[in-house]
C-alpha positions as CSV (number, residue, x, y, z in Angstrom):
1,M,38.1,-8.7,-229.3
2,I,37.8,-7.6,-232.6
3,L,40.7,-5.0,-232.3
4,N,42.5,-6.7,-229.2
5,G,45.1,-8.6,-231.5
6,D,47.7,-8.4,-233.7
7,F,46.2,-7.2,-237.3
8,F,49.3,-8.2,-239.4
9,K,47.8,-11.4,-239.4
10,A,44.6,-10.1,-240.3
11,G,44.8,-12.1,-244.1
12,N,45.1,-15.3,-242.0
13,H,41.7,-16.3,-242.8
14,R,42.3,-16.8,-246.2
15,L,44.6,-19.6,-245.8
16,K,43.6,-23.2,-246.9
17,T,45.0,-26.4,-245.7
18,D,44.5,-29.9,-245.1
19,V,44.9,-29.7,-241.5
20,E,41.7,-30.8,-239.7
21,E,42.3,-29.5,-235.9
22,V,44.8,-27.3,-234.7
23,Q,46.4,-27.1,-231.0
24,F,47.9,-24.3,-229.7
25,Y,50.1,-24.0,-226.1
26,F,51.3,-21.8,-223.5
27,E,54.3,-22.5,-221.5
28,V,57.5,-20.5,-219.8
29,R,60.6,-21.5,-220.9
30,N,62.7,-19.8,-218.2
31,K,61.6,-20.1,-214.3
32,E,58.8,-21.9,-212.7
33,T,56.2,-19.8,-212.3
34,L,52.8,-19.3,-210.5
35,I,50.0,-19.0,-213.0
36,V,47.4,-16.2,-212.8
37,G,45.2,-14.4,-215.3
38,I,42.9,-17.5,-216.1
39,N,39.7,-16.4,-214.7
40,H,40.6,-13.0,-216.8
41,L,41.5,-15.0,-220.1
42,V,38.2,-16.6,-219.6
43,S,36.2,-13.6,-219.0
44,K,37.0,-11.8,-222.4
45,L,37.3,-15.1,-224.5
46,K,33.6,-16.3,-223.4
47,E,31.8,-13.1,-224.9
48,K,30.2,-12.7,-227.6
49,V,31.3,-11.4,-231.2
50,T,28.1,-9.2,-232.6
51,H,27.0,-6.9,-235.3
52,D,27.1,-4.1,-233.1
53,E,31.0,-4.8,-232.1
54,I,31.8,-4.8,-235.7
55,N,30.0,-1.8,-236.6
56,N,31.5,0.1,-233.4
57,S,35.2,-1.7,-234.5
58,L,34.9,-0.1,-238.0
59,R,35.4,3.8,-236.4
60,F,39.0,2.7,-235.7
61,A,40.5,0.4,-238.3
62,T,39.1,-0.8,-241.2
63,Y,39.6,-4.6,-242.3
64,N,37.5,-7.5,-243.8
65,T,34.9,-8.3,-241.3
66,L,33.5,-11.5,-243.4
67,P,35.7,-13.4,-240.6
68,W,33.7,-12.1,-237.6
69,E,30.6,-12.5,-239.3
70,R,31.0,-16.0,-240.1
71,I,31.6,-16.9,-236.4
72,I,27.9,-14.9,-235.8
73,E,26.7,-17.1,-238.5
74,K,28.1,-20.7,-237.8
75,Y,28.8,-20.2,-233.8
76,D,26.1,-17.6,-233.1
77,G,29.0,-15.1,-232.1
78,Y,30.7,-17.7,-230.0
79,L,34.3,-18.6,-230.5
80,P,34.9,-21.8,-232.1
81,I,37.6,-22.8,-229.7
82,E,38.1,-24.6,-227.0
83,I,40.6,-23.6,-223.8
84,K,42.0,-26.4,-221.5
85,A,44.6,-25.1,-217.8
86,V,45.9,-26.2,-215.0
87,E,43.8,-25.2,-212.1
88,E,45.0,-21.2,-211.6
89,G,47.2,-20.8,-208.7
90,T,49.4,-23.7,-209.8
91,L,53.1,-23.7,-209.9
92,V,54.2,-24.8,-213.1
93,Q,58.1,-25.9,-214.2
94,P,59.5,-24.4,-217.3
95,R,59.5,-26.2,-220.6
96,T,55.6,-27.6,-219.4
97,P,52.6,-26.7,-221.4
98,F,50.0,-24.9,-218.4
99,L,47.3,-24.1,-221.3
100,T,45.8,-25.3,-224.5
101,I,43.7,-24.2,-227.2
102,N,42.1,-26.2,-229.7
103,I,40.6,-25.2,-233.1
104,K,38.2,-27.9,-234.8
105,D,37.2,-25.9,-237.9
106,P,39.9,-25.9,-240.2
107,E,37.7,-22.0,-241.4
108,F,38.7,-20.3,-238.2
109,F,42.6,-21.3,-237.5
110,W,43.4,-17.7,-238.0
111,L,41.5,-17.3,-234.9
112,G,44.3,-19.5,-232.6
113,T,46.9,-16.5,-233.9
114,H,44.6,-13.5,-233.6
115,I,44.2,-13.9,-230.0
116,E,47.8,-14.4,-229.1
117,T,48.2,-10.8,-227.8
118,F,45.0,-11.1,-225.6
119,I,46.3,-14.6,-224.1
120,F,49.9,-12.6,-223.2
121,K,48.5,-9.7,-221.7
122,S,45.9,-11.9,-219.6
123,I,48.7,-14.1,-218.0
124,Y,51.9,-12.9,-218.6
125,P,51.8,-9.3,-215.7
126,A,50.1,-11.4,-213.2
127,S,52.1,-14.8,-213.3
128,T,55.0,-12.7,-213.0
129,I,53.7,-10.6,-210.6
130,A,52.6,-13.7,-208.7
131,T,55.6,-15.5,-208.6
132,R,57.9,-12.8,-207.6
133,C,55.7,-12.0,-204.7
134,L,55.4,-15.9,-203.8
135,N,59.5,-15.8,-203.9
136,I,59.4,-12.5,-201.5
137,K,57.4,-13.9,-199.4
138,N,59.4,-17.3,-199.0
139,F,62.1,-15.8,-198.3
140,L,60.4,-13.3,-195.5
141,L,59.0,-16.1,-194.0
142,K,62.4,-17.8,-193.3
143,Y,63.2,-14.5,-191.0
144,G,59.8,-15.0,-189.3
145,I,58.6,-11.9,-191.3
146,E,54.7,-12.4,-192.4
147,H,53.5,-8.4,-193.3
148,F,54.7,-6.7,-196.2
149,G,53.1,-3.9,-198.3
150,Q,52.7,-3.2,-201.9
151,Y,54.0,0.8,-202.8
152,G,53.9,0.4,-206.6
153,G,50.3,1.4,-208.0
154,R,50.2,4.1,-209.3
155,G,52.6,3.5,-211.8
156,Y,50.7,0.6,-213.7
157,R,49.9,1.6,-217.4
158,S,46.4,0.8,-217.8
159,D,43.3,-0.5,-215.2
160,E,43.1,-3.4,-216.2
161,E,47.1,-4.2,-215.5
162,D,46.2,-2.5,-211.9
163,S,43.2,-5.0,-211.5
164,L,45.3,-8.3,-212.4
165,C,48.7,-7.4,-210.8
166,S,46.6,-6.3,-207.6
167,M,44.9,-9.7,-207.6
168,A,48.3,-11.7,-208.2
169,Y,49.9,-9.5,-205.2
170,S,46.9,-10.8,-203.1
171,L,47.0,-14.1,-203.6
172,V,50.0,-14.7,-202.0
173,F,50.0,-11.5,-199.6
174,D,47.4,-10.3,-197.5
175,L,44.5,-8.2,-199.4
176,Q,45.4,-4.6,-198.9
177,P,42.4,-2.0,-198.7
178,A,43.4,0.2,-201.3
179,M,43.3,-3.0,-203.5
180,A,39.4,-3.9,-202.6
181,G,37.9,-2.2,-205.8
182,K,40.5,-3.5,-208.2
183,L,40.2,-6.9,-207.0
184,W,36.1,-6.7,-206.9
185,H,36.7,-5.8,-210.6
186,Y,37.3,-9.9,-211.5
187,H,36.1,-11.3,-208.4
188,P,33.1,-9.9,-206.9
189,E,32.9,-12.6,-204.3
190,H,35.6,-11.0,-202.6
191,R,35.3,-7.7,-201.2
192,V,37.2,-5.7,-198.4
193,Y,36.7,-2.0,-197.0
194,G,39.1,-0.3,-195.0
195,E,39.8,3.1,-192.7
196,T,42.4,4.6,-191.0
197,V,44.1,7.7,-190.6
198,A,46.9,8.1,-193.7
199,G,48.9,11.0,-193.1
200,E,51.0,10.9,-196.4
201,H,52.7,14.1,-197.7
202,N,50.0,15.2,-199.6
203,T,47.3,14.9,-196.5
204,V,50.7,16.8,-194.1
205,L,51.1,19.5,-197.0
206,I,46.9,20.5,-197.1
207,Y,46.0,20.4,-193.4
208,G,49.5,20.9,-191.6
209,E,52.2,18.7,-189.9
210,D,50.8,19.2,-186.8
211,Y,47.0,18.4,-187.3
212,I,47.9,15.3,-188.7
213,L,50.0,14.1,-186.3
214,S,47.3,15.5,-183.4
215,Q,44.8,13.1,-185.2
216,V,47.1,10.2,-185.9
217,Q,48.0,10.2,-182.3
218,K,44.1,10.6,-181.1
219,Y,42.7,7.6,-183.4
220,G,46.2,6.0,-184.6
221,G,47.3,5.4,-187.7
222,F,50.3,6.3,-190.3
223,I,52.4,8.9,-190.8
224,H,55.1,10.2,-192.9
225,S,58.0,11.2,-191.0
226,D,60.0,13.1,-193.3
227,T,57.4,15.6,-195.4
228,Y,59.7,18.4,-193.9
229,D,62.0,17.7,-191.1
230,F,62.6,14.5,-190.1
231,D,64.6,15.2,-186.7
232,N,61.5,18.4,-185.5
233,F,59.3,15.3,-186.3
234,I,60.6,12.8,-184.0
235,N,60.6,15.6,-181.2
236,K,56.9,16.6,-181.6
237,L,55.6,12.8,-181.2
238,Q,53.7,12.1,-178.1
239,Q,53.2,8.1,-177.0
240,N,49.8,7.5,-175.8
241,E,47.1,4.2,-176.1
242,N,47.0,4.2,-180.0
243,H,50.1,2.1,-182.0
244,I,51.7,5.2,-184.8
245,V,53.6,4.1,-187.8
246,I,56.2,6.2,-189.0
247,G,56.8,6.1,-192.5
248,L,59.9,6.7,-193.8
249,D,59.8,7.6,-197.5
250,S,64.0,9.1,-198.3
251,G,67.4,8.6,-197.7
252,D,68.9,5.0,-197.7
253,M,66.4,2.8,-196.6
254,E,69.0,0.2,-195.2
255,E,70.4,2.8,-193.0
256,E,67.7,5.2,-191.9
257,I,65.5,2.6,-190.3
258,F,67.7,1.8,-187.6
259,K,68.3,5.8,-187.4
260,C,64.8,6.0,-186.7
261,A,64.7,3.1,-184.0
262,E,67.3,4.8,-182.0
263,M,65.9,7.9,-181.7
264,L,62.1,6.7,-181.1
265,N,64.0,4.7,-178.8
266,E,65.7,7.6,-177.3
267,R,62.6,9.1,-176.3
268,F,60.4,6.1,-175.5
269,F,62.1,3.0,-174.8
270,H,61.3,-0.5,-175.4
271,Q,60.3,-3.7,-174.3
272,I,62.0,-6.8,-175.1
273,M,60.5,-9.7,-176.8
274,D,62.4,-12.6,-177.7
275,G,65.9,-11.2,-176.5
276,K,65.5,-8.1,-179.1
277,K,64.0,-4.4,-178.3
278,L,61.0,-3.9,-179.4
279,L,59.6,-0.1,-179.7
280,N,56.7,0.9,-177.1
281,G,53.9,2.2,-179.3
282,F,55.6,2.9,-182.5
283,S,56.4,1.2,-186.2
284,I,58.6,1.8,-188.6
285,C,57.2,1.6,-192.2
286,Q,59.8,1.7,-194.8
287,V,57.6,3.7,-197.6
288,K,60.6,4.5,-200.4
289,S,60.6,2.1,-203.0
290,V,64.1,-0.2,-203.1
291,S,65.3,-3.2,-205.0
292,N,64.7,-6.5,-204.7
293,E,68.3,-7.0,-203.7
294,S,68.3,-3.9,-201.4
295,L,64.9,-5.6,-199.7
296,Q,67.1,-8.7,-199.2
297,R,69.7,-6.6,-197.4
298,I,67.8,-4.9,-194.9
299,V,66.0,-8.0,-193.9
300,H,69.7,-9.6,-193.2
301,K,70.3,-6.4,-191.3
302,I,67.1,-6.5,-189.3
303,H,67.3,-10.3,-188.4
304,Q,71.5,-9.5,-187.0
305,S,70.4,-6.4,-185.2
306,E,69.3,-5.9,-181.4
307,W,65.7,-4.8,-182.9
308,H,62.6,-7.0,-183.3
309,K,61.4,-7.8,-186.5
310,S,57.8,-6.2,-185.4
311,N,59.4,-2.9,-185.1
312,F,59.1,-2.9,-189.0
313,I,57.0,-2.8,-192.1
314,L,58.5,-3.6,-195.3
315,G,57.3,-3.3,-199.0
316,L,58.4,-3.1,-202.4
317,G,57.1,-1.1,-205.3
318,G,57.6,-1.4,-209.0
319,F,59.6,-4.7,-208.9
320,I,56.2,-6.1,-207.4
321,C,53.6,-3.9,-209.3
322,H,54.5,-3.4,-213.0
323,D,58.0,-4.0,-213.4
324,T,57.5,-6.9,-216.1
325,D,57.9,-7.8,-219.4
326,R,57.1,-11.8,-220.8
327,D,60.7,-12.5,-221.2
328,D,61.0,-12.3,-217.1
329,Q,59.7,-15.6,-217.5
330,G,60.0,-16.8,-220.6
331,F,56.5,-17.1,-222.0
332,N,55.7,-18.7,-225.3
333,Y,52.6,-19.5,-227.3
334,Q,53.4,-21.7,-230.1
335,V,51.0,-24.4,-232.6
336,C,52.5,-28.0,-231.1
337,A,50.1,-30.3,-232.8
338,V,47.9,-30.7,-235.9
339,K,45.6,-33.6,-237.3
340,I,45.6,-35.1,-240.7
341,N,43.5,-38.0,-242.1
342,G,42.5,-38.2,-237.7
343,T,46.0,-38.6,-236.7
344,W,47.8,-36.1,-234.5
345,E,51.0,-34.9,-236.0
346,G,53.5,-32.6,-233.8
347,R,54.5,-29.6,-235.2
348,G,57.0,-27.4,-233.4
349,K,59.9,-24.7,-233.9
350,T,63.4,-25.4,-234.4
351,P,65.8,-22.4,-235.1
352,K,69.5,-21.8,-234.7
353,D,69.0,-20.4,-231.7
354,I,67.8,-23.5,-229.3
355,N,66.2,-21.2,-226.4
356,K,63.8,-20.7,-229.2
357,H,62.8,-23.9,-229.9
358,S,59.3,-25.0,-229.2
359,I,57.7,-28.3,-227.9
360,S,56.4,-30.7,-230.3
361,G,53.3,-33.2,-229.7
362,Y,49.5,-33.2,-228.9
363,F,49.2,-32.3,-224.7
364,D,46.3,-32.9,-222.1
365,V,47.1,-30.5,-219.5
366,G,43.5,-30.3,-217.1
367,E,39.9,-29.3,-217.3
368,S,37.7,-28.0,-220.2
369,I,37.7,-24.2,-218.8
370,L,35.8,-22.3,-221.8
371,N,34.6,-24.4,-225.0
372,H,32.6,-22.6,-227.8
373,G,31.5,-20.2,-225.0
374,V,30.3,-22.6,-222.1
375,V,32.4,-21.9,-219.3
376,G,33.9,-24.8,-217.4
377,N,35.9,-25.3,-214.3
378,V,37.0,-21.4,-213.2
379,L,37.5,-21.2,-209.4
380,T,37.0,-18.1,-207.1
381,F,39.4,-16.1,-205.4
382,Q,39.4,-17.9,-202.5
383,E,40.2,-21.3,-204.2
384,I,43.4,-19.9,-206.2
385,K,44.6,-18.6,-203.1
386,E,44.0,-22.2,-201.3
387,N,46.1,-23.3,-204.5
388,V,48.7,-20.6,-203.6
389,K,48.9,-21.8,-200.2
390,R,50.2,-25.2,-200.9
391,Y,53.7,-23.2,-202.4
392,I,54.1,-20.7,-199.4
393,R,56.8,-22.1,-197.1
394,N,56.9,-22.0,-193.3
395,N,60.2,-20.7,-191.7
396,D,61.2,-24.3,-190.6
397,G,60.7,-25.5,-194.9
398,N,57.6,-26.5,-195.0
């Protein structure tokens, strides 16, 4: 906590004012946003500041420890702040406060700015990913596509970001087994385990394509088709009672998935479902990461083609994992009100750039989720997921 802030603000504890209480707020400026990460924020800010933490932090930075020692002296180490917020999993509109922080002790107004960086890191990445996932989910459902993959986990910048953004994905889409441990980190009540034969490139390179293919055909599972020669791989395939997922990881995915379908159809034929061709015993998985725009073109092509949508497993990489910054949705954290002589007064920025104006006024946004270390109304994973379901539209628009 001590080192997880903006150190250019470290001297703010010296400032004096006649303000009796201050309120900060958090908003998005640009787009409606699915708010995720509140549990994580609470889990960190509820922790006590201790002398051990102060002493340990001095190994990495030199600073005035008195403000933190005063928190221990006056509040037993608990941060003297109250946080209120909308329920996690709520879709909020731009320029609408969804979280407030109140500080009633003037000695600790500096805390509101010290924890700003931590608040951003807790909420903006997960909320941005959750919002993208929700938009993609609703787009896919218009075409009757329910299942979707996340391929970009290896690109996260930290384990913490990985856990948060994997959770955000899992609130909208089905949880993938690879995410189970990451999700458990923040929601221990929710555990998922899975086991399948995964013939990804390195496995093929270690054990050999023929052996991995034999295991996938024996037990069912997934195998990359293009570790070596794609055409030769297709010729090795044999059909049996186990379903095999063929992974495509090279070439233009807008074309290659249909070429693969044609080649599988030449060897193993198809049945008709809903008036379209459904391959016998095989599915095609677009493993190579594509852009969101390319994904939409692929979905349109599938819809217009002779192939049933169930032949294909689609996914995205970095776009729904880690390619984010705070300005995608326009997250903003500012003071909005101060109390002087018992009366609240609105405070807001009004620079020349109107897009940088902040909201002025006192806000009551929801229930208390943290008050001087006491945790309030925080939700379980399933409760958050139920909230998210309110915004998932069926293909009939409901």
